[in-house]
Structure formats: structure tokens, C-alpha cells
C-alpha positions in Angstrom: 89.0 99.6 113.7 86.4 102.1 114.9 82.8 101.7 113.6 80.8 105.0 113.6 77.1 105.2 114.2 76.7 106.2 110.5 78.6 103.1 109.4 76.5 100.9 111.7 73.3 102.3 110.3 74.6 101.7 106.8 75.4 98.0 107.7 71.9 97.6 109.1 70.3 98.8 105.9 72.5 96.5 103.8 71.4 93.0 102.7 72.8 90.2 104.7 75.2 88.3 102.5 78.7 86.8 102.3 80.3 89.6 104.3 77.6 90.5 106.9 75.8 88.4 109.5 73.3 89.8 112.1 72.3 88.2 115.3 69.9 89.5 117.9 71.7 88.0 120.9 69.9 90.3 123.4 71.0 88.4 126.5 73.9 86.1 125.4 75.5 84.4 122.4 77.2 81.0 122.7 81.0 81.3 122.4 81.2 78.1 120.4 78.7 79.5 117.9 80.7 82.7 117.8 83.9 80.7 116.9 82.1 78.8 114.1 80.7 82.0 112.7 84.1 83.5 112.7 85.5 80.5 110.9 82.7 80.6 108.3 83.2 84.3 107.6 87.0 83.9 107.3 86.5 81.0 104.9 84.2 83.2 102.8 86.8 86.0 102.5 86.2 87.9 105.7 83.3 90.0 107.0 81.5 91.2 110.0 79.3 89.6 112.6 77.0 92.2 114.3 75.3 91.3 117.6 72.5 93.3 119.1 70.6 93.8 115.8 67.5 91.8 114.8 68.2 88.9 112.4 65.6 89.8 109.7 64.8 93.0 107.9 63.6 95.6 108.5 66.4 95.4 111.1 66.6 97.5 114.2 69.0 97.7 117.1 67.8 95.9 120.2 71.1 95.9 122.2 73.1 92.9 123.5 74.6 91.8 126.8 76.8 89.2 125.2 80.6 89.3 125.6 81.0 92.1 128.1 84.7 91.3 128.4 85.8 92.0 124.8 89.5 91.6 125.4 89.0 88.1 127.0 86.8 87.0 124.1 89.4 88.2 121.5 92.1 86.2 123.4 89.9 83.1 123.4 89.3 83.3 119.6 93.0 83.8 119.0 93.8 80.7 121.0 91.2 78.6 119.2 91.8 79.8 115.6 95.2 81.4 115.5 93.5 84.2 113.7 93.5 87.8 115.0 89.9 88.8 115.2 88.9 92.3 116.3 85.8 93.1 118.3 84.4 96.4 119.5 81.4 97.9 121.3 79.3 100.5 119.5 76.9 102.4 121.7 73.8 103.1 119.7 70.9 105.2 121.0 68.8 101.9 121.1 71.5 99.9 122.9 74.9 98.3 122.9 76.0 96.6 119.7 79.0 94.3 119.4 80.8 94.3 116.0 83.1 91.4 115.2 85.6 92.1 112.4 86.7 88.8 110.8 89.7 88.9 108.4 89.9 86.6 105.4 91.7 83.3 105.5 95.0 83.0 103.7 95.0 82.1 100.0 94.6 78.4 99.5 94.2 77.8 103.3 90.6 77.2 104.6 90.3 77.3 108.4 89.2 74.2 110.3 87.6 74.1 113.7 86.5 71.0 115.6 87.0 68.7 112.6 85.2 70.8 110.0 85.8 73.6 107.6 82.7 75.7 108.3 80.7 77.8 105.9 77.3 79.4 106.0 74.2 78.0 104.2 71.2 80.2 104.7 70.7 80.5 108.5 72.8 77.4 109.2 76.5 76.6 109.6 77.5 73.6 107.7 80.8 71.8 106.7 82.2 72.9 103.4 81.4 70.8 100.3 84.2 68.9 98.6 83.8 71.2 95.5 84.2 74.3 97.7 87.3 72.9 99.5 88.9 71.9 96.2 88.3 75.4 94.9 90.1 76.9 97.9 93.0 74.5 97.8 93.4 75.2 94.1 94.2 78.9 94.9 97.6 77.9 96.1 98.5 76.0 93.0 101.2 77.5 90.8 100.5 79.4 87.6 99.6 76.7 85.0 100.7 78.9 82.1 104.2 79.2 83.6 104.7 75.5 83.8 107.0 73.7 81.4 105.6 71.4 78.7 108.4 68.8 78.7 107.6 67.4 75.3 107.4 70.7 73.4 110.3 72.3 71.6 111.0 75.6 69.8 109.8 74.2 66.5 106.3 73.9 67.9 106.1 77.7 67.9 104.9 79.7 64.9 107.5 82.3 63.7 104.8 84.7 62.4 103.0 84.7 65.7 106.2 85.6 67.5 106.8 88.5 65.1 103.3 89.8 65.8 104.1 89.8 69.5 107.5 91.5 68.9 106.0 94.3 66.9 103.3 95.0 69.5 105.9 95.0 72.3 108.1 97.5 70.3 105.0 99.6 69.6 104.1 99.8 73.2 107.6 100.5 74.7 109.3 102.3 71.8 112.4 100.1 72.6 114.0 99.4 69.3 116.5 97.0 70.9 113.7 94.4 71.0 113.7 94.3 67.2 117.3 93.0 67.2 116.7 90.1 69.5 116.5 86.6 68.2 113.1 84.9 68.5 114.4 82.6 71.2 116.0 85.5 73.2 112.8 87.5 72.8 110.7 84.8 74.4 113.4 84.2 77.0 113.2 87.9 78.0 109.4 87.6 78.1 109.8 84.6 80.4 107.8 82.4 77.9 110.9 80.2 77.5 112.7 79.2 80.6 116.2 77.7 80.3 115.4 76.7 76.7 112.2 74.9 77.8 108.8 75.9 76.4 106.1 77.0 78.8 102.4 76.3 78.3 102.0 80.1 77.9 104.3 80.0 74.8 102.2 77.2 73.3 98.9 79.0 74.0 100.2 82.3 72.5 102.4 81.1 69.6 101.8 77.4 69.1 101.2 75.8 65.7 97.9 73.9 65.1 99.8 70.6 65.2 101.6 71.5 68.4 98.4 72.5 70.2 96.7 69.3 69.1 99.6 67.3 70.5 100.3 69.1 73.7 97.3 71.2 74.8 94.3 70.6 72.6 91.9 72.5 75.0 93.7 75.8 74.2 91.1 76.3 71.5 88.5 79.0 70.8 85.3 78.0 68.9 83.2 80.7 67.3 79.6 80.1 66.2 77.0 82.4 64.7 73.3 81.9 64.8 70.7 84.2 63.2 68.2 83.6 66.0 68.5 82.5 69.7 66.1 79.6 69.0 68.2 78.3 66.1 69.9 75.0 66.9 72.1 74.8 63.8 74.7 77.5 63.4 75.1 79.5 60.2 78.9 79.8 60.7 81.5 78.0 62.8 85.2 78.6 63.1 87.6 76.5 65.2 90.8 78.4 66.3 93.3 75.8 67.5 96.5 77.7 67.1 98.5 80.3 68.9 96.5 83.3 70.1 98.4 85.8 68.1 97.6 83.9 64.9 93.8 84.3 65.3 93.1 87.3 67.6 92.5 89.8 64.7 90.7 87.3 62.5 88.3 86.4 65.4 87.3 90.1 65.8 86.9 90.5 62.1 84.6 87.5 62.0 82.4 89.0 64.7 82.5 92.4 63.0 81.1 91.0 59.8 77.7 90.9 61.4 78.0 93.9 63.6 74.9 96.0 62.9 74.9 99.8 63.4 72.3 101.5 65.5 71.7 105.1 64.2 70.0 108.0 65.9 69.7 111.7 65.2 71.7 114.2 67.3 70.7 117.7 66.0 72.0 117.9 62.4 74.1 114.8 62.7 73.4 111.1 62.4 75.3 109.1 65.1 76.1 105.4 64.7 76.8 103.0 67.5 77.8 99.4 66.7 76.0 96.5 68.4 79.4 95.2 69.5 82.0 97.7 70.6 85.5 96.5 69.4 87.3 97.4 72.7 84.7 95.5 74.8 84.8 92.4 72.5 88.6 92.3 72.4 88.7 92.6 76.2 86.3 89.7 76.6 88.4 87.6 74.3 91.6 88.4 76.3 89.9 87.5 79.5 88.6 84.2 78.2 92.1 83.2 77.1 94.1 84.5 80.1 91.7 83.6 82.9 90.3 80.3 81.9 91.3 77.1 83.7 93.5 75.0 81.3 93.2 72.0 83.6 89.7 71.6 82.3 89.4 69.8 78.9 86.8 72.1 77.3 87.3 74.8 74.7 86.3 78.4 75.0 83.0 79.1 73.1 82.0 82.4 71.6 78.4 82.4 70.4 77.2 85.4 68.4 73.6 86.4 67.7 72.3 89.6 66.1 71.8 91.5 69.4 74.0 89.6 71.9 77.2 87.6 72.1 78.2 85.0 74.7 81.6 84.0 76.0 81.8 80.7 77.8 85.2 79.7 79.2 86.0 76.6 81.3 86.6 77.0 85.1 84.7 79.4 87.3 86.0 82.8 88.4 89.6 82.9 89.6 90.0 82.6 93.4 88.6 85.6 95.2 86.7 87.0 92.2 82.9 87.2 92.3 80.2 89.0 90.3 80.1 91.6 93.1 83.8 92.5 93.2 84.8 91.9 89.6 85.0 95.7 89.0 87.8 96.4 91.4 89.4 93.0 92.4 91.9 91.2 90.2 93.5 87.8 90.3 95.1 86.5 87.0 94.7 82.8 86.9 97.4 82.5 84.2 99.8 85.2 85.2 102.4 84.4 82.6 99.9 84.9 79.8 98.5 88.1 81.4 102.1 89.5 81.7 102.7 88.8 78.0 99.5 90.6 77.1 100.6 93.5 79.3 104.0 93.7 77.6 102.5 94.2 74.2 99.8 96.6 75.4 96.8 94.4 75.0 95.9 94.6 78.7 96.8 96.9 81.6 98.8 95.7 84.5 96.5 97.8 86.7 93.7 95.3 86.0 91.1 97.8 84.7 89.7 95.5 82.0 86.4 94.8 83.6 86.0 98.5 84.5 86.4 99.4 80.9 83.9 96.9 79.7 81.2 98.1 82.2 82.1 101.8 81.5 81.8 101.4 77.7 78.5 99.6 77.9 77.2 102.5 80.1 78.6 105.1 77.7 76.7 103.4 74.8 73.5 102.9 77.0 73.7 99.2 76.8 72.9 96.6 79.5 76.0 96.0 81.6 78.1 92.8 81.1 76.1 89.9 82.6 77.9 87.1 84.5 74.7 85.7 86.0 75.1 82.2 84.4 78.6 81.8 85.8 79.2 78.8 88.2 82.1 76.9 89.6 82.8 75.2 86.3 82.5 78.0 83.7 82.6 81.8 83.4 79.5 82.8 81.3 79.6 86.4 80.0 76.8 87.9 78.0 77.2 91.2 76.2 74.0 92.8 74.9 74.3 94.9 71.7 71.0 96.8 71.9 71.2 100.6 72.6 68.7 101.4 75.4 68.8 105.2 75.6 71.0 107.1 73.1 70.3 110.5 74.9 72.0 109.3 78.1 75.6 109.9 77.0 74.8 113.3 75.5 73.4 114.4 78.9 76.5 113.2 80.7 78.7 115.1 78.3 76.6 118.2 78.8 76.8 118.0 82.6 80.5 117.4 82.4 81.0 120.5 80.2 78.8 122.8 82.3 80.2 121.7 85.7 83.7 120.9 84.5 83.2 117.5 86.0 84.7 114.4 84.6 83.2 111.0 85.2 85.2 107.9 86.0 84.2 104.2 85.3 82.4 103.9 88.6 80.4 107.1 87.9 79.2 105.8 84.6 78.2 102.5 86.1 76.2 104.2 88.9 74.5 106.6 86.5 73.6 103.7 84.3 72.1 101.8 87.2 70.0 104.8 88.2 68.9 105.4 84.6 67.6 101.8 84.5 66.0 102.2 87.9 68.2 99.4 89.4 69.1 99.2 93.1 72.6 100.6 93.9 75.0 98.2 95.5 76.5 99.2 98.9 79.9 100.2 97.3 78.1 102.8 95.2 76.4 104.7 98.0 79.3 107.1 98.9 80.1 108.0 95.3 76.4 108.6 94.6 76.5 111.5 97.2 79.3 113.1 95.1 77.1 112.8 92.0 74.3 114.6 93.8 76.6 117.5 94.4 77.6 117.6 90.7 73.9 117.8 89.8 74.0 114.7 87.7 71.5 113.0 90.0 69.0 113.8 92.7 67.9 112.0 95.9 64.2 111.4 96.4 63.5 109.7 99.8 65.4 106.4 99.7 66.1 106.4 95.9 68.1 108.3 93.4 66.9 109.6 90.0 68.6 111.5 87.2 68.5 115.2 87.7 65.8 117.6 86.3 68.3 118.7 83.6 68.3 115.3 82.1 64.5 115.2 81.6 64.5 118.8 80.3 67.3 117.9 78.0 65.3 115.0 76.6 62.0 116.9 76.7 60.5 114.5 79.2 59.5 116.9 82.0 56.4 114.8 82.8 58.5 111.7 83.4 60.7 113.8 85.9 57.6 114.9 87.8 56.4 111.3 88.0 59.8 110.0 89.2 60.4 112.9 91.6 57.0 112.3 93.2 54.6 114.7 94.7 55.6 117.8 96.5 55.2 118.3 100.2 51.8 120.1 100.1 50.4 117.6 97.7 51.6 114.8 100.0 49.8 116.5 102.9 46.6 116.7 100.9 46.8 113.0 100.1 47.1 112.2 103.8 44.3 114.5 104.7 42.0 112.9 102.0 42.6 109.5 103.5 42.0 110.8 107.1 38.8 112.5 106.1 37.6 109.3 104.3 38.1 107.4 107.5 36.7 110.0 109.9 34.7 107.6 112.0 37.2 104.8 112.5 40.3 107.0 112.4 43.5 106.4 110.5 46.4 104.3 111.9 50.0 105.2 111.1 50.4 101.9 109.1 47.6 103.0 106.7 49.1 106.4 106.3 52.4 105.0 105.3 50.6 103.0 102.6 49.2 106.2 101.2 52.8 107.4 100.6 54.9 104.2 100.1 57.9 106.0 98.6 58.5 108.0 101.8 60.3 106.7 104.9 58.7 106.3 108.3 60.4 109.5 109.6 59.3 111.5 106.5 55.6 110.6 107.0 55.9 111.4 110.8 57.2 114.8 110.0 54.4 115.5 107.6 51.8 114.5 110.2 53.5 116.7 112.8 53.4 119.7 110.5 49.7 119.0 109.7 49.0 118.8 113.5 50.7 122.2 114.1 48.7 123.6 111.2 45.5 122.2 112.8 44.7 120.2 109.7 44.4 117.0 111.8 44.2 115.8 115.4 45.7 112.7 116.9 44.1 110.5 119.6 46.2 108.1 121.5 49.9 107.6 121.6 52.7 105.5 120.0 51.4 102.5 118.1 47.8 103.0 119.4 47.5 106.5 117.9 44.9 107.4 115.3 44.5 110.5 113.2 41.2 112.3 112.6 40.1 115.5 110.9 39.2 118.5 113.1 35.5 118.6 114.1 35.2 114.8 114.1 34.1 114.8 117.7 37.2 113.1 118.8 39.1 114.5 121.7 42.7 115.2 120.7 45.8 114.6 122.8 46.7 117.4 125.2 
């Protein structure tokens, strides 16, 4: 596991979080503390501890003398934790750096050391809370939806719901043999009935209202509509306590009744975009049913407003899923339900549901799905229906046609973030470079902007100039203006960086070096004591 200088620099620029921990450790680092940090990182899903880098941003390499015998330290960690932890030395120009690669704990198995299951809390290491431990132990529990409901029988299932499932399964596979199966055999083949016993998945998908009330009343979806966000009473409420296949279409139709259209002109044509995209809404419903925690007593709530809709389902994210990795990581909490959905084509086994939601929102220039209100006890998804910039998709299609480039889900998400001037997450950095090559975006200092073509396409050339920033010669004139205004006292480097805050330290230094060669300025002093003056100021320049 070799870390390059480029990767190390990328880590240093990243925000410290669940997967990264930096310690200065210039002279030494306590081996007990190292062990506890490894435990904490493993308990949080794995990560890296980097020694020889300052703790706080802006971070820089200071070098470390800790753990000069890497192999011995690795052996000690293996003896203490029975976890294979890799360590390596990276020789940076500013000193030796030690990178500790910590793997994740096993599913449902937190790691204990010296009587505690360690986790990080800010700058401190603390024992895990009971709630966090319970969440980890719950990962190893069996699929609830595959469990048998002992008191249920086949008469608790609705025949019409089963036939809907059958038709969808035949439609997806083209296997006409499925049409000839008895209802019981059909569900046996789908593993929704096991040895003539009814699973909870079968009840959730096909159960009658009476059966759900008797066996699993929490398998209920409640829909409410309010005309304003401040309205306490609802204008409509529907309670769906029956098998999923009995209400899935009706629930969408109910939402679609108040699905306003946003219209905009595209040349000679009028384009309409609904506030709530059907594919996105249906995906959110499927997720709420298949990923909720049925051990919690609450119902799933869907709350619709004119310009947004909220999905609140009991239980936090499934184990290992976070807001940060939801785009590419999957863990079906109720696998038997998810497999039934996959059989009839409602979801993909590849787990691309979240990707499709984010991509479609980006395609329609809507704010991405928002999970920020999610906690350990509920998943809270907000979908916003307002179209932000209808010209955005037209530009992407134009670039794709001209360059013969197709954009995938990740590209749409990155482009949307740049269009809304949001910071790119670490996972997006490499892909952003490819988008620069395709002329979809441009890099300006430390940030990305949409390319000149977008602003020409939307007749907003002035906005492009503002976002692109000043050209090189104009930047020099700004620096010179400040230096002349402070001719007597001189200008320190810190002040000159404030003149051009969007440029990096190196970029400002290069401009000053060019200006010195061009005899536009002189410099007196060296390093941090240096000051810049205009020529003819009477100051003696460095030789």
C-alpha cells in the first residue's frame, strides 16, 4: 500500500474527518495512544492516521521521528489488536511522514482495547456510547424481512397483490413459465414463503389490511399534504396499511395530483419539468419500504408541500451507510424485500438507486436529495421541486454532442455542485480533472467553474469574467497599486495575498517574481521579513 507524494498532499488538503487523523508528533508518539487511535479508526470503518503533519489547517509537513522501526510497531499492533494494520514511511521534501493504514472492523464486531470500545470525539478518544455500540451489534442481526411470522398464514395475503407481483416479474424476465405457477409456488420461488411459512417480507408486500394490523402494524405508510410549510393541519391524509403492491401506484398518483409543472422557453419550444420527477419519487418510496427498520414501532411518513416533499422512515441509515458514501455504497437492511423488488424490476441489484435520484435532480437543475436531518433513529429525505437553472441541462447536452462525451451519474453530480458553487468532496477531485479535459469545466486557482461555453450559451459572458477572475496583467496592476499606496512602509507578503485572496500562495509569489524581473517592484529583506516597494522609493533592494 504505497502512498505517493501527490496522494499525501491530497490528504493534507482534505478536511479531517471520520477517515483521516493528523498528528504532528515531531519527536515521538506514544504507542498506547497509537493503539487507541487505530481502534477508534477501525471502529469508525477504517481510515488513516498520518504522523508528521500539523494537527490543524492550514496543514504542513513538519516531519516525525516516531516509530523508526516500522516492522516492530506493526507486529506490536497485531499482537494487541489481532488486526493487521499497515504502516509506511513517506519521504516528503519537508520531512519524514508516517502513514498508518487502518482497516475497518468486521460487520457487527466493534474492537475493544483495555476495557473500552474506543471512538473519536473531536480531539479526544472516548469510549463508545451505548447507542453507538447497539448500532454496531445490530449489523450482525439477521434480515428481519426474511424471518417467519409464526401466526400468519396464506389467507393473510391478498391475491390481487400477488398477481401484480407476478405480472411485473414476467414483464421483467419474459419468462412465461411464471404465469403458470400457483400463487403459493410463486412466492416459494421468490423465497417469500419458506416451507409453507409466511415471511414478514410477504406480509409487508402482499398482506391484507387486517393481517398487517394483527401481525406488523408498523408496516404502514402515511401520506399528508399541506399547502404551506407553516400549516399545522393537513389538507389531505391517507393511511396505507396494506401490502405494498396494493398501494404503490395509488401513492404516486396521489402525489402527482398536486405536481405542478415548471415551464420555460427553449427556442421555439416550451419545455415542462414537473416539480416531482416520477422516477425519483418512486425510488424514494422503495427505499423507505425496503430500508426502514421494522423493529421500530413508527410508520413511514411522506409529507408533501407545493415545492418539496419529505420522506421520514424509522431507523437510521443501514449499517455502513452515511450521507457521504450513500452514492456508491449499499447495504439493504431488509434483503428479502429488496430481492423481491429486483425480481420484478422495481430496483436494480447493482444498487444504483441513490445515484439515479441525484443524477435526475442534477439533470433537472434541482437541489440534490437532502439527508441532513437524518439521525440514528430516522432517515429524513427532502426532495426539492424548484428548478434552479433550466439552461444547465441544455448546455450539458450541447457539450456532449460537440465532444461526443457522455456524462455518467457522478459527472452530473459534480457539474451540479460546480454550477451551485458548492465545494467538491474529495471523491470528486479526480473525476473533475477529466471534466476539465472535456471542456465542461475550467479550473481557476483552487476552484472549478463551468466553462466559457456555458456562459456564452446562456448569454452571461459578464458572469464568466467575474467568476474567472482577473487576468495575469490585471492581477499585477492590482499588486502594484497596493505597493505604491504603501510606498513608505512597504508591503508585506501577507497584505499582498489579501489583495488577491482567490490565488494560492505560490501563485502570488510567481506574480511578484515576474514583477521583480520586469523591474516593476523591488524587494527588501528575505523570507517572512521581506517587504515590497515601487522603484525609486529610496529603498535599497536585495542584491
